[in-house]
C-alpha positions, 0 to 999 in steps of 0.5 A, spaced: 603 739 165 610 735 164 610 728 162 612 725 169 606 730 171 601 727 166 604 720 168 603 721 175 596 724 174 594 717 170 596 713 176 594 717 182 591 723 179 584 727 181 580 726 175 579 722 169 576 723 163 574 718 158 570 721 152 563 722 155 565 719 162 568 723 167 570 721 174 573 725 180 577 724 184 581 718 180 585 716 187 581 716 193 583 715 200 579 713 207 583 714 213 579 710 218 582 714 224 577 720 221 572 716 217 570 710 214 567 713 208 569 717 202 565 719 195 566 719 188 563 723 183 561 720 176 559 725 170 556 724 164 558 729 159 555 726 153 549 728 149 545 721 151 543 718 158 548 713 160 548 707 165 553 704 169 555 699 174 561 700 179 564 693 182 569 694 187 576 690 187 581 688 192 588 689 189 594 684 190 601 684 187 604 677 188 609 677 182 603 680 178 597 684 179 590 680 181 584 683 182 578 680 186 571 682 189 572 686 195 566 685 200 569 689 205 567 696 201 560 697 200 558 702 194 552 706 194 549 706 189 552 700 185 548 701 179 545 707 176 543 711 170 546 718 169 542 723 164 546 727 159 550 733 163 548 730 170 552 727 175 552 722 180 555 722 187 557 715 190 559 713 197 564 708 198 564 705 205 569 700 209 566 695 213 571 690 214 577 689 219 581 695 220 588 694 216 593 695 222 600 695 219 599 698 212 594 701 207 590 696 203 589 697 196 582 697 192 580 699 185 573 702 184 571 700 177 566 705 173 563 701 168 558 703 162 553 698 161 548 698 155 541 701 156 535 697 156 534 696 148 541 699 146 545 696 140 551 698 144 556 693 145 560 691 151 567 693 147 564 700 145 563 702 152 567 706 157 571 704 163 575 708 169 578 705 174 579 709 181 584 707 186 582 706 193 586 706 199 584 704 206 589 706 212 589 706 220 596 710 220 601 714 216 606 710 213 612 710 207 614 706 202 620 702 202 622 698 196 627 693 195 630 690 188 633 684 187 634 679 181 633 671 182 635 666 177 629 661 175 628 656 170 626 661 165 632 665 166 633 671 170 628 676 173 628 682 177 624 683 183 621 689 186 618 688 193 614 694 197 615 692 205 613 699 207 606 701 209 604 706 203 604 705 196 610 707 192 609 710 185 615 708 181 615 712 174 620 710 168 622 704 171 628 701 167 634 697 167 640 698 163 638 697 156 631 696 157 625 700 160 620 696 164 614 702 165 611 705 170 607 702 176 604 703 183 607 698 188 602 697 193 604 696 200 606 689 201 606 688 194 611 684 189 612 685 182 617 681 177 620 682 170 624 678 166 631 681 165 638 679 162 643 676 167 647 681 170 643 686 171 645 690 177 642 697 178 635 700 176 633 707 175 626 710 176 622 716 179 619 716 185 613 720 187 614 725 182 621 727 184 628 726 181 631 720 178 633 715 182 638 709 182 638 703 186 643 697 187 640 690 185 643 684 189 643 677 186 639 672 190 
């Protein structure tokens, strides 16, 4: 696997492996035109039984990413124990109002919790986040970049006005690498940059490097 392929697998991929916790797939889509449910499989590859809880969070990006409880996605079971070498299939069902113009983004967080009587600490336990996207129509990402001057200095803004998430790998401006991210539909992220930045480069969806002009606002 190429370096970019490994990155995209981490952001979007089909499996996650964290020590003795394996989760498949790592990215789940529910197309409400076909179904209101999807499934995730949790496998305990360790030598001992493990207990998990799985909250579902709504993802929003308004300059920074925030996660909030998502009552419109119901997971069953939400708390369970898996024997060593066994697996548990989780059913995710969407119960909210259908998103009309763009996919909605969530995160299914598989968290290991201590077994009753266990001496394990929370910090030593495992956690894997599974992106979940709910949509009613096909769409494409549409990302625009610009800079703004604030009291703290110049910031680069990326906004996705399209109907689908955008995978931005190896995002950089002259002299600085900003990293990689998934910019959700309708989302906006910001980074402090030096004044005068007029272009960004990135790889979108595993393709070749692209450059975009940055306008000042």
